[in-house]
C-alpha positions in Angstrom: 0.0 0.0 0.0 1.4 3.4 -1.0 3.5 5.0 1.7 2.2 2.3 4.1 -0.9 4.5 4.9 -3.9 2.4 5.8 -7.2 3.5 4.5 -10.7 2.3 5.5 -11.2 -1.2 4.3 -7.6 -2.2 5.2 -7.1 -5.1 7.7 -5.6 -4.8 11.1 -4.6 -7.9 13.1 -4.9 -7.9 16.8 -3.1 -10.5 18.9 -4.3 -10.8 22.5 -7.4 -11.3 24.5 -7.7 -8.6 27.2 -10.3 -5.8 27.5 -7.8 -3.6 25.8 -8.0 -5.9 22.7 -11.8 -5.5 22.7 -11.6 -1.7 22.8 -8.9 -1.7 20.2 -11.0 -3.8 17.9 -14.0 -1.5 18.4 -11.9 1.5 17.6 -10.5 -0.1 14.5 -13.9 -0.9 13.2 -15.1 2.6 14.0 -12.3 3.9 11.7 -13.5 1.6 9.0 -10.8 -1.0 9.3 -11.4 -4.8 9.1 -10.2 -6.7 12.2 -8.6 -10.1 12.3 -8.1 -11.3 15.8 -5.8 -14.1 17.0 -6.3 -15.7 20.5 -5.4 -18.9 22.3 -8.9 -19.1 23.7 -12.0 -19.8 21.6 -14.1 -17.9 24.1 -11.9 -14.7 24.0 -14.1 -11.6 23.9 -11.8 -10.0 21.3 -12.7 -12.8 18.8 -16.4 -11.8 19.2 -15.5 -8.3 18.0 -13.5 -9.3 15.0 -14.4 -9.7 11.3 -12.3 -12.8 11.2 -11.5 -14.8 14.4 -8.6 -17.2 14.5 -7.7 -19.5 17.4 -4.4 -21.1 17.9 -1.4 -21.6 20.2 1.3 -19.0 20.3 3.8 -21.5 19.1 1.7 -22.7 16.1 3.8 -21.2 13.3 1.4 -22.3 10.5 -1.6 -20.6 12.1 0.5 -17.5 13.1 1.7 -17.2 9.5 -1.9 -17.5 8.2 -3.0 -14.8 10.6 -0.2 -12.4 9.6 -0.7 -12.9 5.9 -4.4 -11.8 6.2 -3.4 -8.5 7.7 -2.0 -5.2 6.4 -0.4 -4.8 9.8 -0.5 -6.5 13.2 -0.6 -4.9 16.7 -0.1 -6.4 20.1 -2.1 -4.9 23.0 -0.2 -6.3 25.9 3.5 -6.1 26.9 3.2 -9.7 28.1 3.4 -11.1 24.6 6.3 -13.3 23.7 9.0 -11.3 21.7 9.6 -14.4 19.5 6.0 -14.4 18.4 6.1 -10.8 17.3 9.4 -11.4 15.6 8.0 -14.4 13.7 4.8 -12.4 12.6 7.0 -9.6 11.2 8.3 -12.1 8.5 4.8 -12.0 7.0 3.4 -8.5 7.6 4.2 -5.2 9.2 4.4 -4.9 13.0 5.0 -1.2 13.5 5.6 -1.5 17.3 8.5 -3.9 16.5 10.3 -5.9 19.2 13.2 -3.6 20.3 11.4 -1.8 23.1 9.4 -4.9 24.1 12.7 -6.9 24.4 14.3 -4.1 26.4 11.4 -3.8 28.9 11.0 -7.5 29.4 14.6 -7.7 30.7 14.9 -5.8 34.0 18.7 -5.4 33.7 18.5 -4.1 30.1 15.7 -1.7 31.1 17.7 -0.3 34.1 20.8 0.1 32.0 18.8 2.1 29.5 17.4 4.5 32.1 20.8 4.9 33.8 22.1 6.0 30.4 19.2 8.5 30.2 20.2 9.8 33.7 16.7 9.0 35.0 16.3 8.4 38.7 15.6 4.8 39.4 15.5 2.8 42.6 18.9 1.4 43.8 19.3 -2.3 42.7 21.7 -5.2 42.7 22.1 -8.3 40.5 21.4 -11.5 42.4 22.8 -14.9 41.4 22.7 -16.7 44.7 21.5 -16.2 48.3 24.8 -14.8 49.5 24.4 -11.9 47.0 21.3 -10.8 48.8 23.0 -10.7 52.2 25.9 -8.7 50.7 23.6 -6.3 48.9 21.5 -5.4 52.0 23.7 -2.7 53.4 23.3 -0.6 50.2 19.7 -1.7 49.3 18.1 -1.7 52.7 14.7 -2.9 54.0 12.1 -3.3 52.6 13.1 -4.3 49.1 11.8 -6.5 46.3 13.4 -9.6 44.7 12.4 -9.9 41.0 13.5 -12.2 38.2 15.6 -10.6 35.4 13.1 -11.7 32.8 9.6 -10.4 33.3 7.6 -13.6 33.1 4.6 -11.8 34.7 4.2 -14.5 37.4 3.7 -12.7 40.7 4.8 -15.9 42.6 8.3 -15.2 41.4 8.4 -11.8 43.1 9.3 -11.7 46.8 9.1 -8.7 49.2 11.9 -8.8 51.8 11.0 -6.8 54.9 13.6 -8.2 57.4 16.7 -10.3 57.5 14.8 -13.5 58.3 12.9 -13.2 55.0 16.1 -13.7 53.0 16.2 -17.5 53.7 12.8 -17.8 52.1 14.3 -16.7 48.8 16.6 -19.7 48.4 14.2 -21.6 46.2 13.6 -18.6 43.9 17.2 -17.7 43.2 18.0 -21.3 42.3 15.7 -20.8 39.3 17.7 -18.0 37.6 19.2 -14.5 37.9 17.3 -11.9 39.9 17.5 -8.2 40.8 17.1 -6.9 44.3 15.5 -3.5 44.2 15.1 -0.9 47.0 11.6 0.2 47.9 10.9 3.8 47.0 9.0 5.5 49.7 6.8 7.5 47.3 3.8 9.7 48.1 2.2 9.7 44.6 2.3 7.7 41.4 1.8 9.5 38.1 1.4 8.1 34.6 2.0 9.7 31.2 0.7 8.0 28.1 2.4 9.0 24.9 2.0 8.2 21.2 4.8 8.1 18.7 4.6 7.9 15.0 6.9 6.3 12.4 8.3 9.8 11.5 9.1 10.5 15.2 6.2 12.8 16.0 5.1 12.5 19.6 1.9 13.5 21.4 1.0 13.2 25.1 -2.2 12.5 26.9 -2.9 14.5 30.1 -1.1 13.3 33.2 -2.9 10.7 35.3 -2.5 10.0 39.0 -2.7 6.4 39.9 -3.5 4.3 42.9 -2.4 0.7 42.8 -3.2 -2.4 44.8 -0.7 -4.5 46.8 -0.2 -6.7 43.7 0.8 -3.6 41.8 -2.2 -3.7 39.5 -4.1 -0.4 39.0 -7.1 0.2 41.3 -8.0 3.9 40.5 -6.9 6.6 38.0 -7.6 10.3 38.3 -7.3 12.9 35.5 -6.0 15.5 35.3 -3.3 14.9 37.9 -2.9 17.9 40.3 0.9 18.6 40.3 2.9 21.7 40.6 4.3 23.3 37.5 7.9 22.4 38.1 7.0 18.7 38.5 4.9 18.7 35.4 7.7 20.3 33.3 10.3 17.8 34.6 8.0 14.8 33.8 7.4 16.2 30.3 11.1 16.9 29.8 12.1 13.3 30.8 9.3 11.8 28.8 10.3 13.7 25.6 13.9 12.6 25.9 12.9 8.9 26.5 10.4 9.1 23.6 13.0 10.3 21.2 15.4 7.5 22.2 13.1 4.5 21.8 12.3 2.6 18.7 8.6 2.2 18.8 5.4 3.2 17.1 2.0 3.5 18.9 0.9 4.3 22.5 3.2 3.6 25.4 3.1 4.4 29.1 5.7 6.0 31.4 5.1 5.7 35.1 6.8 7.8 37.8 7.0 7.9 41.6 6.9 11.2 43.4 8.3 11.3 46.9 7.3 13.6 49.7 10.3 15.7 49.1 9.4 16.2 45.5 11.9 13.8 44.0 10.9 11.9 40.8 11.8 8.3 40.3 11.1 6.4 37.1 8.9 3.4 37.8 7.9 1.6 34.6 7.8 1.8 30.8 5.0 -0.2 29.2 5.4 -0.6 25.4 1.7 -1.4 24.8 -1.8 -0.3 25.6 -2.0 0.4 29.4 -5.3 0.1 31.3 -4.5 3.5 32.8 -5.5 4.8 29.4 -9.1 3.6 29.8 -9.7 6.9 31.6 -9.5 8.8 28.4 -12.5 7.1 26.8 -14.8 10.0 27.8 -12.5 12.6 29.3 -10.4 13.4 26.3 -11.2 14.3 22.7 -9.5 11.1 21.4 -9.2 7.7 23.0 -5.9 5.9 23.5 -7.1 3.2 21.2 -7.9 5.5 18.2 -4.6 7.4 18.8 -2.7 4.1 18.8 -4.4 3.1 15.5 -3.7 6.5 13.9 0.0 6.1 14.6 0.1 2.5 13.2 -1.9 3.5 10.1 0.2 6.6 9.5 -2.7 9.0 9.6 -2.4 12.3 11.6 -2.5 12.1 15.3 -5.1 14.1 17.3 -3.7 16.6 19.8 -5.2 15.3 23.1 -7.3 17.8 25.0 -9.3 17.5 28.2 -13.0 17.4 27.6 -14.1 16.5 31.1 -12.2 15.7 34.4 -12.8 12.2 35.7 -11.8 9.3 37.9 -11.8 5.7 36.9 -11.9 2.7 39.2 -11.9 -1.0 38.5 -14.8 -3.3 39.5 -14.2 -6.6 41.3 -16.7 -9.3 42.0 -16.9 -8.2 45.6 -18.2 -4.8 44.5 -21.2 -6.0 42.5 -23.9 -5.7 45.1 -22.7 -2.2 46.2 -22.7 -1.0 42.6 -26.3 -1.9 42.1 -27.3 1.0 44.4 -25.1 3.4 42.4 -26.5 2.0 39.1 -29.9 3.5 39.9 -28.6 6.7 41.5 -25.7 8.1 39.6 -26.2 9.8 36.2 -22.5 10.7 35.9 -21.2 7.1 36.3 -20.4 5.2 33.1 -19.9 1.5 33.2 -17.8 -0.9 31.0 -18.3 -4.5 32.0 -15.8 -7.1 30.7 -17.1 -10.3 29.3 -14.2 -12.4 30.5 -14.8 -16.2 30.1 -14.2 -18.4 33.1 -11.1 -20.0 31.5 -9.4 -16.6 31.5 -10.6 -15.2 34.8 -7.4 -16.2 36.7 -5.5 -13.5 34.8 -7.4 -10.6 36.5 -9.8 -9.9 39.4 -11.3 -7.0 37.5 -14.7 -7.6 35.9 -15.1 -4.1 34.5 -14.5 -0.4 35.3 -16.5 2.7 36.1 -15.7 6.2 34.8 -17.0 9.0 37.0 -17.2 12.4 35.4 -17.5 15.6 37.5 -16.5 19.3 37.5 -13.2 18.2 38.9 -11.3 15.0 39.6 -11.4 15.8 43.3 -15.2 16.0 43.3 -15.4 12.7 41.4 -13.1 11.0 43.8 -15.1 12.4 46.8 -18.2 11.0 45.3 -16.7 7.6 45.0 -15.2 7.6 48.5 -18.6 8.6 49.9 -20.2 5.4 48.6 -17.7 3.2 50.5 -17.2 1.0 47.4 -13.4 1.3 47.5 -12.0 0.0 50.7 
């Protein structure tokens, strides 16, 4: 296709099966693209929103090749995807996101080396090969700290919080399974997220800053937009983000997450080279969704300059909240619901069954309204 621009009627392949995949498929069809979806699960909700639904294992090269050859380009919606799968698909079609940043962020040592080169504040860390390395690192790392495998295999059971010296012995079985890093805990006061979009010709746009509240398992519980930060902090985040964006090889939406300490120091937390569920908050609060902006970058059509339409707060729904939400369902006219149709076979991957977006005259008013209900404990 001339200049690799995708026009309505072109075909976009989506590999993945999360709620992000569903929203991405809906946005693609809204723009006039055909959608081919590939999932490991026949009951994946993304398949139900595709023009062509393909089911297969992620190591089935014949089916993956068939999937790729049906598409003008393929996009992945999660950073948990195997790099080798994306590399294989790129033999048969375009994958504008490519694998370079995905490979970097799935290796915790490579990721930290990259940010050290960028002179970005990160938590102190040490490489751990055996149990003795943990004991030796403790004087500089301190308690509490977190032991994480070098490769992000997204298995929370392989991550261990060490709060005191007697916890170290419990790590013996883990370190026998491979190389780890030991990372200091950053005593942060706030967590802030910036979602950016980068095009093939290096143009970058930013969504409004979002303040995040996470659960103990580090998954997002609540997002508030716009984040209330002082001008100096906003300018520093934007400066760092622009420098990082220009250095990475990537096309599409990605997320940068920062910790802000009580003293005002910024620490880099995370880079997600994929669609982040933080970005769900933009569905009604901004003049363009994260999903459409991502597709615009991939299809090489002009990006929209994101502008705030309405302040809002988003929180995720768990099974335990269902009864309490029924009351709000009949009372609140500014609460907007998105329920995920997650099949039982996939429910082990998340405790979230949907999300609520609350619009108000300010994010503070929206958050107060949520807290008044007692839904969030």
